[in-house]
PDBQT receptor file of N, H, CA, C and O in Angstrom, charges set to zero:
ATOM      1  N   MET A   1      81.299 108.263 138.189  1.00  0.00    +0.000 N 
ATOM      2  CA  MET A   1      82.576 108.357 137.515  1.00  0.00    +0.000 C 
ATOM      3  C   MET A   1      82.362 108.027 136.030  1.00  0.00    +0.000 C 
ATOM      4  O   MET A   1      81.746 107.008 135.715  1.00  0.00    +0.000 OA
ATOM      5  N   PRO A   2      82.865 108.877 135.105  1.00  0.00    +0.000 N 
ATOM      6  CA  PRO A   2      82.670 108.612 133.672  1.00  0.00    +0.000 C 
ATOM      7  C   PRO A   2      83.461 107.382 133.231  1.00  0.00    +0.000 C 
ATOM      8  O   PRO A   2      84.520 107.057 133.769  1.00  0.00    +0.000 OA
ATOM      9  N   ARG A   3      82.898 106.724 132.237  1.00  0.00    +0.000 N 
ATOM     10  H   ARG A   3      82.038 106.988 131.800  1.00  0.00    +0.000 HD
ATOM     11  CA  ARG A   3      83.554 105.545 131.670  1.00  0.00    +0.000 C 
ATOM     12  C   ARG A   3      84.669 105.991 130.739  1.00  0.00    +0.000 C 
ATOM     13  O   ARG A   3      84.533 107.012 130.063  1.00  0.00    +0.000 OA
ATOM     14  N   PRO A   4      85.774 105.244 130.688  1.00  0.00    +0.000 N 
ATOM     15  CA  PRO A   4      86.853 105.610 129.756  1.00  0.00    +0.000 C 
ATOM     16  C   PRO A   4      86.388 105.450 128.313  1.00  0.00    +0.000 C 
ATOM     17  O   PRO A   4      85.555 104.597 128.006  1.00  0.00    +0.000 OA
ATOM     18  N   ALA A   5      86.928 106.265 127.455  1.00  0.00    +0.000 N 
ATOM     19  H   ALA A   5      87.605 106.957 127.705  1.00  0.00    +0.000 HD
ATOM     20  CA  ALA A   5      86.569 106.203 126.030  1.00  0.00    +0.000 C 
ATOM     21  C   ALA A   5      87.011 104.873 125.437  1.00  0.00    +0.000 C 
ATOM     22  O   ALA A   5      88.096 104.371 125.732  1.00  0.00    +0.000 OA
ATOM     23  N   GLN A   6      86.161 104.322 124.609  1.00  0.00    +0.000 N 
ATOM     24  H   GLN A   6      85.280 104.730 124.369  1.00  0.00    +0.000 HD
ATOM     25  CA  GLN A   6      86.476 103.075 123.922  1.00  0.00    +0.000 C 
ATOM     26  C   GLN A   6      87.269 103.382 122.664  1.00  0.00    +0.000 C 
ATOM     27  O   GLN A   6      86.999 104.387 122.006  1.00  0.00    +0.000 OA
ATOM     28  N   PRO A   7      88.243 102.543 122.309  1.00  0.00    +0.000 N 
ATOM     29  CA  PRO A   7      88.990 102.792 121.079  1.00  0.00    +0.000 C 
ATOM     30  C   PRO A   7      88.086 102.688 119.857  1.00  0.00    +0.000 C 
ATOM     31  O   PRO A   7      87.160 101.879 119.819  1.00  0.00    +0.000 OA
ATOM     32  N   VAL A   8      88.367 103.507 118.875  1.00  0.00    +0.000 N 
ATOM     33  H   VAL A   8      89.120 104.164 118.906  1.00  0.00    +0.000 HD
ATOM     34  CA  VAL A   8      87.608 103.485 117.625  1.00  0.00    +0.000 C 
ATOM     35  C   VAL A   8      88.198 102.392 116.746  1.00  0.00    +0.000 C 
ATOM     36  O   VAL A   8      89.400 102.394 116.484  1.00  0.00    +0.000 OA
ATOM     37  N   PRO A   9      87.370 101.456 116.287  1.00  0.00    +0.000 N 
ATOM     38  CA  PRO A   9      87.919 100.390 115.442  1.00  0.00    +0.000 C 
ATOM     39  C   PRO A   9      88.386 100.927 114.090  1.00  0.00    +0.000 C 
ATOM     40  O   PRO A   9      87.849 101.908 113.576  1.00  0.00    +0.000 OA
ATOM     41  N   ALA A  10      89.382 100.275 113.534  1.00  0.00    +0.000 N 
ATOM     42  H   ALA A  10      89.818  99.477 113.952  1.00  0.00    +0.000 HD
ATOM     43  CA  ALA A  10      89.892 100.646 112.209  1.00  0.00    +0.000 C 
ATOM     44  C   ALA A  10      88.858 100.301 111.149  1.00  0.00    +0.000 C 
ATOM     45  O   ALA A  10      88.090  99.352 111.302  1.00  0.00    +0.000 OA
ATOM     46  N   ASP A  11      88.844 101.078 110.073  1.00  0.00    +0.000 N 
ATOM     47  H   ASP A  11      89.468 101.850 109.948  1.00  0.00    +0.000 HD
ATOM     48  CA  ASP A  11      87.986 100.764 108.936  1.00  0.00    +0.000 C 
ATOM     49  C   ASP A  11      88.479  99.473 108.284  1.00  0.00    +0.000 C 
ATOM     50  O   ASP A  11      89.646  99.103 108.415  1.00  0.00    +0.000 OA
ATOM     51  N   ARG A  12      87.586  98.805 107.591  1.00  0.00    +0.000 N 
ATOM     52  H   ARG A  12      86.638  99.106 107.484  1.00  0.00    +0.000 HD
ATOM     53  CA  ARG A  12      87.980  97.604 106.855  1.00  0.00    +0.000 C 
ATOM     54  C   ARG A  12      88.882  98.000 105.695  1.00  0.00    +0.000 C 
ATOM     55  O   ARG A  12      88.683  99.055 105.092  1.00  0.00    +0.000 OA
ATOM     56  N   PRO A  13      89.866  97.173 105.373  1.00  0.00    +0.000 N 
ATOM     57  CA  PRO A  13      90.716  97.479 104.213  1.00  0.00    +0.000 C 
ATOM     58  C   PRO A  13      89.887  97.471 102.927  1.00  0.00    +0.000 C 
ATOM     59  O   PRO A  13      88.951  96.684 102.784  1.00  0.00    +0.000 OA
ATOM     60  N   VAL A  14      90.242  98.352 102.004  1.00  0.00    +0.000 N 
ATOM     61  H   VAL A  14      91.002  98.991 102.120  1.00  0.00    +0.000 HD
ATOM     62  CA  VAL A  14      89.570  98.419 100.709  1.00  0.00    +0.000 C 
ATOM     63  C   VAL A  14      90.623  98.293  99.611  1.00  0.00    +0.000 C 
ATOM     64  O   VAL A  14      91.761  98.726  99.791  1.00  0.00    +0.000 OA
ATOM     65  N   PRO A  15      90.252  97.704  98.477  1.00  0.00    +0.000 N 
ATOM     66  CA  PRO A  15      91.223  97.579  97.389  1.00  0.00    +0.000 C 
ATOM     67  C   PRO A  15      91.498  98.915  96.715  1.00  0.00    +0.000 C 
ATOM     68  O   PRO A  15      90.580  99.700  96.477  1.00  0.00    +0.000 OA
ATOM     69  N   VAL A  16      92.754  99.164  96.411  1.00  0.00    +0.000 N 
ATOM     70  H   VAL A  16      93.499  98.526  96.604  1.00  0.00    +0.000 HD
ATOM     71  CA  VAL A  16      93.190 100.352  95.681  1.00  0.00    +0.000 C 
ATOM     72  C   VAL A  16      93.074 100.041  94.197  1.00  0.00    +0.000 C 
ATOM     73  O   VAL A  16      93.566  99.012  93.736  1.00  0.00    +0.000 OA
ATOM     74  N   THR A  17      92.419 100.933  93.441  1.00  0.00    +0.000 N 
ATOM     75  H   THR A  17      92.018 101.769  93.816  1.00  0.00    +0.000 HD
ATOM     76  CA  THR A  17      92.231 100.682  92.011  1.00  0.00    +0.000 C 
ATOM     77  C   THR A  17      93.163 101.488  91.122  1.00  0.00    +0.000 C 
ATOM     78  O   THR A  17      93.326 101.164  89.945  1.00  0.00    +0.000 OA
ATOM     79  N   GLY A  18      93.776 102.532  91.664  1.00  0.00    +0.000 N 
ATOM     80  H   GLY A  18      93.643 102.795  92.620  1.00  0.00    +0.000 HD
ATOM     81  CA  GLY A  18      94.699 103.329  90.859  1.00  0.00    +0.000 C 
ATOM     82  C   GLY A  18      95.380 104.377  91.709  1.00  0.00    +0.000 C 
ATOM     83  O   GLY A  18      94.842 104.819  92.723  1.00  0.00    +0.000 OA
ATOM     84  N   CYS A  19      96.573 104.771  91.285  1.00  0.00    +0.000 N 
ATOM     85  H   CYS A  19      97.010 104.411  90.461  1.00  0.00    +0.000 HD
ATOM     86  CA  CYS A  19      97.343 105.790  92.006  1.00  0.00    +0.000 C 
ATOM     87  C   CYS A  19      98.018 106.724  91.009  1.00  0.00    +0.000 C 
ATOM     88  O   CYS A  19      98.240 106.365  89.853  1.00  0.00    +0.000 OA
ATOM     89  N   ASP A  20      98.340 107.924  91.475  1.00  0.00    +0.000 N 
ATOM     90  H   ASP A  20      98.160 108.215  92.415  1.00  0.00    +0.000 HD
ATOM     91  CA  ASP A  20      99.154 108.872  90.732  1.00  0.00    +0.000 C 
ATOM     92  C   ASP A  20     100.130 109.479  91.737  1.00  0.00    +0.000 C 
ATOM     93  O   ASP A  20     100.088 109.099  92.907  1.00  0.00    +0.000 OA
ATOM     94  N   PRO A  21     100.995 110.391  91.345  1.00  0.00    +0.000 N 
ATOM     95  CA  PRO A  21     101.976 110.940  92.294  1.00  0.00    +0.000 C 
ATOM     96  C   PRO A  21     101.350 111.622  93.523  1.00  0.00    +0.000 C 
ATOM     97  O   PRO A  21     102.022 111.770  94.543  1.00  0.00    +0.000 OA
ATOM     98  N   GLY A  22     100.082 112.037  93.444  1.00  0.00    +0.000 N 
ATOM     99  H   GLY A  22      99.536 111.916  92.616  1.00  0.00    +0.000 HD
ATOM    100  CA  GLY A  22      99.438 112.729  94.553  1.00  0.00    +0.000 C 
ATOM    101  C   GLY A  22      98.623 111.859  95.473  1.00  0.00    +0.000 C 
ATOM    102  O   GLY A  22      98.200 112.320  96.534  1.00  0.00    +0.000 OA
ATOM    103  N   GLY A  23      98.383 110.593  95.098  1.00  0.00    +0.000 N 
ATOM    104  H   GLY A  23      98.727 110.219  94.237  1.00  0.00    +0.000 HD
ATOM    105  CA  GLY A  23      97.594 109.712  95.945  1.00  0.00    +0.000 C 
ATOM    106  C   GLY A  23      96.961 108.573  95.179  1.00  0.00    +0.000 C 
ATOM    107  O   GLY A  23      97.379 108.235  94.072  1.00  0.00    +0.000 OA
ATOM    108  N   CYS A  24      95.926 107.975  95.800  1.00  0.00    +0.000 N 
ATOM    109  H   CYS A  24      95.586 108.249  96.700  1.00  0.00    +0.000 HD
ATOM    110  CA  CYS A  24      95.282 106.789  95.226  1.00  0.00    +0.000 C 
ATOM    111  C   CYS A  24      93.760 106.901  95.314  1.00  0.00    +0.000 C 
ATOM    112  O   CYS A  24      93.230 107.765  96.013  1.00  0.00    +0.000 OA
ATOM    113  N   TRP A  25      93.069 106.019  94.600  1.00  0.00    +0.000 N 
ATOM    114  H   TRP A  25      93.499 105.317  94.032  1.00  0.00    +0.000 HD
ATOM    115  CA  TRP A  25      91.614 105.890  94.629  1.00  0.00    +0.000 C 
ATOM    116  C   TRP A  25      91.254 104.458  94.966  1.00  0.00    +0.000 C 
ATOM    117  O   TRP A  25      92.020 103.530  94.710  1.00  0.00    +0.000 OA
ATOM    118  N   ASP A  26      90.060 104.294  95.551  1.00  0.00    +0.000 N 
ATOM    119  H   ASP A  26      89.437 105.048  95.759  1.00  0.00    +0.000 HD
ATOM    120  CA  ASP A  26      89.524 102.955  95.736  1.00  0.00    +0.000 C 
ATOM    121  C   ASP A  26      88.421 102.715  94.707  1.00  0.00    +0.000 C 
ATOM    122  O   ASP A  26      88.124 103.588  93.892  1.00  0.00    +0.000 OA
ATOM    123  N   GLY A  27      87.822 101.538  94.749  1.00  0.00    +0.000 N 
ATOM    124  H   GLY A  27      88.063 100.828  95.411  1.00  0.00    +0.000 HD
ATOM    125  CA  GLY A  27      86.801 101.167  93.778  1.00  0.00    +0.000 C 
ATOM    126  C   GLY A  27      85.538 102.005  93.845  1.00  0.00    +0.000 C 
ATOM    127  O   GLY A  27      84.764 102.024  92.887  1.00  0.00    +0.000 OA
ATOM    128  N   SER A  28      85.307 102.705  94.959  1.00  0.00    +0.000 N 
ATOM    129  H   SER A  28      85.935 102.690  95.737  1.00  0.00    +0.000 HD
ATOM    130  CA  SER A  28      84.132 103.567  95.100  1.00  0.00    +0.000 C 
ATOM    131  C   SER A  28      84.422 105.003  94.705  1.00  0.00    +0.000 C 
ATOM    132  O   SER A  28      83.555 105.868  94.825  1.00  0.00    +0.000 OA
ATOM    133  N   GLY A  29      85.645 105.265  94.229  1.00  0.00    +0.000 N 
ATOM    134  H   GLY A  29      86.350 104.561  94.131  1.00  0.00    +0.000 HD
ATOM    135  CA  GLY A  29      86.014 106.601  93.802  1.00  0.00    +0.000 C 
ATOM    136  C   GLY A  29      86.523 107.494  94.919  1.00  0.00    +0.000 C 
ATOM    137  O   GLY A  29      86.715 108.692  94.708  1.00  0.00    +0.000 OA
ATOM    138  N   ASN A  30      86.746 106.934  96.109  1.00  0.00    +0.000 N 
ATOM    139  H   ASN A  30      86.590 105.961  96.280  1.00  0.00    +0.000 HD
ATOM    140  CA  ASN A  30      87.281 107.717  97.225  1.00  0.00    +0.000 C 
ATOM    141  C   ASN A  30      88.753 107.998  97.003  1.00  0.00    +0.000 C 
ATOM    142  O   ASN A  30      89.499 107.129  96.550  1.00  0.00    +0.000 OA
ATOM    143  N   ARG A  31      89.169 109.213  97.322  1.00  0.00    +0.000 N 
ATOM    144  H   ARG A  31      88.563 109.919  97.690  1.00  0.00    +0.000 HD
ATOM    145  CA  ARG A  31      90.548 109.659  97.132  1.00  0.00    +0.000 C 
ATOM    146  C   ARG A  31      91.332 109.565  98.437  1.00  0.00    +0.000 C 
ATOM    147  O   ARG A  31      90.809 109.884  99.505  1.00  0.00    +0.000 OA
ATOM    148  N   TYR A  32      92.576 109.130  98.350  1.00  0.00    +0.000 N 
ATOM    149  H   TYR A  32      93.001 108.871  97.483  1.00  0.00    +0.000 HD
ATOM    150  CA  TYR A  32      93.505 109.059  99.471  1.00  0.00    +0.000 C 
ATOM    151  C   TYR A  32      94.733 109.860  99.066  1.00  0.00    +0.000 C 
ATOM    152  O   TYR A  32      95.491 109.441  98.191  1.00  0.00    +0.000 OA
ATOM    153  N   ASN A  33      94.931 111.017  99.702  1.00  0.00    +0.000 N 
ATOM    154  H   ASN A  33      94.316 111.357 100.413  1.00  0.00    +0.000 HD
ATOM    155  CA  ASN A  33      96.055 111.885  99.358  1.00  0.00    +0.000 C 
ATOM    156  C   ASN A  33      97.322 111.382 100.028  1.00  0.00    +0.000 C 
ATOM    157  O   ASN A  33      97.323 111.060 101.216  1.00  0.00    +0.000 OA
ATOM    158  N   SER A  34      98.406 111.316  99.252  1.00  0.00    +0.000 N 
ATOM    159  H   SER A  34      98.405 111.577  98.287  1.00  0.00    +0.000 HD
ATOM    160  CA  SER A  34      99.635 110.716  99.766  1.00  0.00    +0.000 C 
ATOM    161  C   SER A  34     100.348 111.631 100.739  1.00  0.00    +0.000 C 
ATOM    162  O   SER A  34     100.303 112.857 100.645  1.00  0.00    +0.000 OA
ATOM    163  N   GLY A  35     101.015 110.967 101.688  1.00  0.00    +0.000 N 
ATOM    164  H   GLY A  35     101.052 109.971 101.764  1.00  0.00    +0.000 HD
ATOM    165  CA  GLY A  35     101.870 111.621 102.664  1.00  0.00    +0.000 C 
ATOM    166  C   GLY A  35     103.256 111.007 102.546  1.00  0.00    +0.000 C 
ATOM    167  O   GLY A  35     103.740 110.780 101.438  1.00  0.00    +0.000 OA
ATOM    168  N   ALA A  36     103.887 110.740 103.658  1.00  0.00    +0.000 N 
ATOM    169  H   ALA A  36     103.493 110.924 104.558  1.00  0.00    +0.000 HD
ATOM    170  CA  ALA A  36     105.223 110.137 103.664  1.00  0.00    +0.000 C 
ATOM    171  C   ALA A  36     105.132 108.617 103.586  1.00  0.00    +0.000 C 
ATOM    172  O   ALA A  36     104.347 107.999 104.305  1.00  0.00    +0.000 OA
ATOM    173  N   GLY A  37     105.929 108.022 102.719  1.00  0.00    +0.000 N 
ATOM    174  H   GLY A  37     106.567 108.524 102.135  1.00  0.00    +0.000 HD
ATOM    175  CA  GLY A  37     105.960 106.558 102.605  1.00  0.00    +0.000 C 
ATOM    176  C   GLY A  37     104.618 105.988 102.188  1.00  0.00    +0.000 C 
ATOM    177  O   GLY A  37     104.051 106.396 101.174  1.00  0.00    +0.000 OA
ATOM    178  N   ASN A  38     104.108 105.038 102.976  1.00  0.00    +0.000 N 
ATOM    179  H   ASN A  38     104.569 104.707 103.799  1.00  0.00    +0.000 HD
ATOM    180  CA  ASN A  38     102.820 104.389 102.693  1.00  0.00    +0.000 C 
ATOM    181  C   ASN A  38     101.680 105.028 103.472  1.00  0.00    +0.000 C 
ATOM    182  O   ASN A  38     100.645 104.392 103.676  1.00  0.00    +0.000 OA
ATOM    183  N   THR A  39     101.848 106.275 103.913  1.00  0.00    +0.000 N 
ATOM    184  H   THR A  39     102.688 106.791 103.748  1.00  0.00    +0.000 HD
ATOM    185  CA  THR A  39     100.836 106.971 104.697  1.00  0.00    +0.000 C 
ATOM    186  C   THR A  39     100.005 107.878 103.795  1.00  0.00    +0.000 C 
ATOM    187  O   THR A  39     100.538 108.571 102.928  1.00  0.00    +0.000 OA
ATOM    188  N   TYR A  40      98.695 107.864 104.012  1.00  0.00    +0.000 N 
ATOM    189  H   TYR A  40      98.261 107.301 104.717  1.00  0.00    +0.000 HD
ATOM    190  CA  TYR A  40      97.753 108.649 103.221  1.00  0.00    +0.000 C 
ATOM    191  C   TYR A  40      96.715 109.268 104.148  1.00  0.00    +0.000 C 
ATOM    192  O   TYR A  40      96.588 108.866 105.305  1.00  0.00    +0.000 OA
ATOM    193  N   LEU A  41      95.974 110.247 103.635  1.00  0.00    +0.000 N 
ATOM    194  H   LEU A  41      96.078 110.573 102.696  1.00  0.00    +0.000 HD
ATOM    195  CA  LEU A  41      94.828 110.823 104.333  1.00  0.00    +0.000 C 
ATOM    196  C   LEU A  41      93.611 110.688 103.439  1.00  0.00    +0.000 C 
ATOM    197  O   LEU A  41      93.673 110.969 102.242  1.00  0.00    +0.000 OA
ATOM    198  N   ASN A  42      92.488 110.249 104.033  1.00  0.00    +0.000 N 
ATOM    199  H   ASN A  42      92.437 110.021 105.006  1.00  0.00    +0.000 HD
ATOM    200  CA  ASN A  42      91.266 110.179 103.238  1.00  0.00    +0.000 C 
ATOM    201  C   ASN A  42      90.546 111.515 103.306  1.00  0.00    +0.000 C 
ATOM    202  O   ASN A  42      91.035 112.447 103.945  1.00  0.00    +0.000 OA
ATOM    203  N   ASN A  43      89.388 111.624 102.655  1.00  0.00    +0.000 N 
ATOM    204  H   ASN A  43      88.991 110.867 102.137  1.00  0.00    +0.000 HD
ATOM    205  CA  ASN A  43      88.645 112.893 102.599  1.00  0.00    +0.000 C 
ATOM    206  C   ASN A  43      88.153 113.350 103.965  1.00  0.00    +0.000 C 
ATOM    207  O   ASN A  43      87.900 114.539 104.160  1.00  0.00    +0.000 OA
ATOM    208  N   ALA A  44      88.012 112.420 104.923  1.00  0.00    +0.000 N 
ATOM    209  H   ALA A  44      88.218 111.454 104.765  1.00  0.00    +0.000 HD
ATOM    210  CA  ALA A  44      87.568 112.770 106.272  1.00  0.00    +0.000 C 
ATOM    211  C   ALA A  44      88.742 113.148 107.171  1.00  0.00    +0.000 C 
ATOM    212  O   ALA A  44      88.541 113.483 108.338  1.00  0.00    +0.000 OA
ATOM    213  N   GLY A  45      89.964 113.099 106.642  1.00  0.00    +0.000 N 
ATOM    214  H   GLY A  45      90.127 112.827 105.693  1.00  0.00    +0.000 HD
ATOM    215  CA  GLY A  45      91.142 113.443 107.420  1.00  0.00    +0.000 C 
ATOM    216  C   GLY A  45      91.706 112.306 108.239  1.00  0.00    +0.000 C 
ATOM    217  O   GLY A  45      92.594 112.518 109.065  1.00  0.00    +0.000 OA
ATOM    218  N   LYS A  46      91.197 111.076 108.020  1.00  0.00    +0.000 N 
ATOM    219  H   LYS A  46      90.476 110.904 107.349  1.00  0.00    +0.000 HD
ATOM    220  CA  LYS A  46      91.715 109.914 108.741  1.00  0.00    +0.000 C 
ATOM    221  C   LYS A  46      93.056 109.485 108.163  1.00  0.00    +0.000 C 
ATOM    222  O   LYS A  46      93.293 109.582 106.959  1.00  0.00    +0.000 OA
ATOM    223  N   LEU A  47      93.927 109.009 109.049  1.00  0.00    +0.000 N 
ATOM    224  H   LEU A  47      93.734 108.930 110.027  1.00  0.00    +0.000 HD
ATOM    225  CA  LEU A  47      95.212 108.477 108.643  1.00  0.00    +0.000 C 
ATOM    226  C   LEU A  47      95.009 107.083 108.059  1.00  0.00    +0.000 C 
ATOM    227  O   LEU A  47      94.354 106.235 108.666  1.00  0.00    +0.000 OA
ATOM    228  N   CYS A  48      95.572 106.856 106.886  1.00  0.00    +0.000 N 
ATOM    229  H   CYS A  48      96.104 107.545 106.393  1.00  0.00    +0.000 HD
ATOM    230  CA  CYS A  48      95.419 105.575 106.199  1.00  0.00    +0.000 C 
ATOM    231  C   CYS A  48      96.792 105.028 105.828  1.00  0.00    +0.000 C 
ATOM    232  O   CYS A  48      97.758 105.775 105.673  1.00  0.00    +0.000 OA
ATOM    233  N   THR A  49      96.854 103.714 105.690  1.00  0.00    +0.000 N 
ATOM    234  H   THR A  49      96.069 103.107 105.816  1.00  0.00    +0.000 HD
ATOM    235  CA  THR A  49      98.095 103.041 105.311  1.00  0.00    +0.000 C 
ATOM    236  C   THR A  49      97.822 102.156 104.110  1.00  0.00    +0.000 C 
ATOM    237  O   THR A  49      96.831 101.426 104.081  1.00  0.00    +0.000 OA
ATOM    238  N   ARG A  50      98.697 102.219 103.120  1.00  0.00    +0.000 N 
ATOM    239  H   ARG A  50      99.502 102.811 103.144  1.00  0.00    +0.000 HD
ATOM    240  CA  ARG A  50      98.593 101.366 101.935  1.00  0.00    +0.000 C 
ATOM    241  C   ARG A  50      99.544 100.198 102.097  1.00  0.00    +0.000 C 
ATOM    242  O   ARG A  50     100.718 100.369 102.425  1.00  0.00    +0.000 OA
ATOM    243  N   ASN A  51      99.014  99.003 101.860  1.00  0.00    +0.000 N 
ATOM    244  H   ASN A  51      98.060  98.864 101.594  1.00  0.00    +0.000 HD
ATOM    245  CA  ASN A  51      99.809  97.788 101.901  1.00  0.00    +0.000 C 
ATOM    246  C   ASN A  51      99.558  97.053 100.592  1.00  0.00    +0.000 C 
ATOM    247  O   ASN A  51      98.588  96.306 100.468  1.00  0.00    +0.000 OA
ATOM    248  N   GLY A  52     100.426  97.267  99.626  1.00  0.00    +0.000 N 
ATOM    249  H   GLY A  52     101.214  97.874  99.727  1.00  0.00    +0.000 HD
ATOM    250  CA  GLY A  52     100.235  96.660  98.302  1.00  0.00    +0.000 C 
ATOM    251  C   GLY A  52      99.016  97.264  97.627  1.00  0.00    +0.000 C 
ATOM    252  O   GLY A  52      98.973  98.464  97.354  1.00  0.00    +0.000 OA
ATOM    253  N   THR A  53      98.025  96.423  97.359  1.00  0.00    +0.000 N 
ATOM    254  H   THR A  53      98.059  95.449  97.581  1.00  0.00    +0.000 HD
ATOM    255  CA  THR A  53      96.815  96.892  96.688  1.00  0.00    +0.000 C 
ATOM    256  C   THR A  53      95.681  97.176  97.672  1.00  0.00    +0.000 C 
ATOM    257  O   THR A  53      94.533  97.315  97.250  1.00  0.00    +0.000 OA
ATOM    258  N   TRP A  54      95.967  97.266  98.957  1.00  0.00    +0.000 N 
ATOM    259  H   TRP A  54      96.900  97.154  99.300  1.00  0.00    +0.000 HD
ATOM    260  CA  TRP A  54      94.951  97.499  99.973  1.00  0.00    +0.000 C 
ATOM    261  C   TRP A  54      95.209  98.798 100.732  1.00  0.00    +0.000 C 
ATOM    262  O   TRP A  54      96.359  99.160 100.982  1.00  0.00    +0.000 OA
ATOM    263  N   MET A  55      94.134  99.494 101.095  1.00  0.00    +0.000 N 
ATOM    264  H   MET A  55      93.200  99.200 100.891  1.00  0.00    +0.000 HD
ATOM    265  CA  MET A  55      94.203 100.713 101.878  1.00  0.00    +0.000 C 
ATOM    266  C   MET A  55      93.343 100.507 103.124  1.00  0.00    +0.000 C 
ATOM    267  O   MET A  55      92.212 100.028 103.038  1.00  0.00    +0.000 OA
ATOM    268  N   GLN A  56      93.900 100.879 104.296  1.00  0.00    +0.000 N 
ATOM    269  H   GLN A  56      94.818 101.268 104.366  1.00  0.00    +0.000 HD
ATOM    270  CA  GLN A  56      93.152 100.796 105.546  1.00  0.00    +0.000 C 
ATOM    271  C   GLN A  56      93.324 102.091 106.322  1.00  0.00    +0.000 C 
ATOM    272  O   GLN A  56      94.435 102.598 106.477  1.00  0.00    +0.000 OA
ATOM    273  N   CYS A  57      92.195 102.621 106.808  1.00  0.00    +0.000 N 
ATOM    274  H   CYS A  57      91.293 102.209 106.682  1.00  0.00    +0.000 HD
ATOM    275  CA  CYS A  57      92.214 103.880 107.573  1.00  0.00    +0.000 C 
ATOM    276  C   CYS A  57      91.932 103.588 109.040  1.00  0.00    +0.000 C 
ATOM    277  O   CYS A  57      91.214 102.649 109.383  1.00  0.00    +0.000 OA
ATOM    278  N   PHE A  58      92.515 104.415 109.888  1.00  0.00    +0.000 N 
ATOM    279  H   PHE A  58      93.099 105.178 109.609  1.00  0.00    +0.000 HD
ATOM    280  CA  PHE A  58      92.424 104.211 111.339  1.00  0.00    +0.000 C 
ATOM    281  C   PHE A  58      91.802 105.407 112.030  1.00  0.00    +0.000 C 
ATOM    282  O   PHE A  58      91.650 105.404 113.252  1.00  0.00    +0.000 OA
TER     283      PHE A  58
């Protein structure tokens, strides 16, 4: 019997260094394109959430 899939852990939060109307960047130059509210997508298509100056992807 196959084992159930294990949940994928969330990425560690990273500090946001700047934003514009289309999204935000982190200190490594990664772009997070804005969606609705505090929801963003990173370059890999992961769903991310901004909380103040922090961004975390799931």
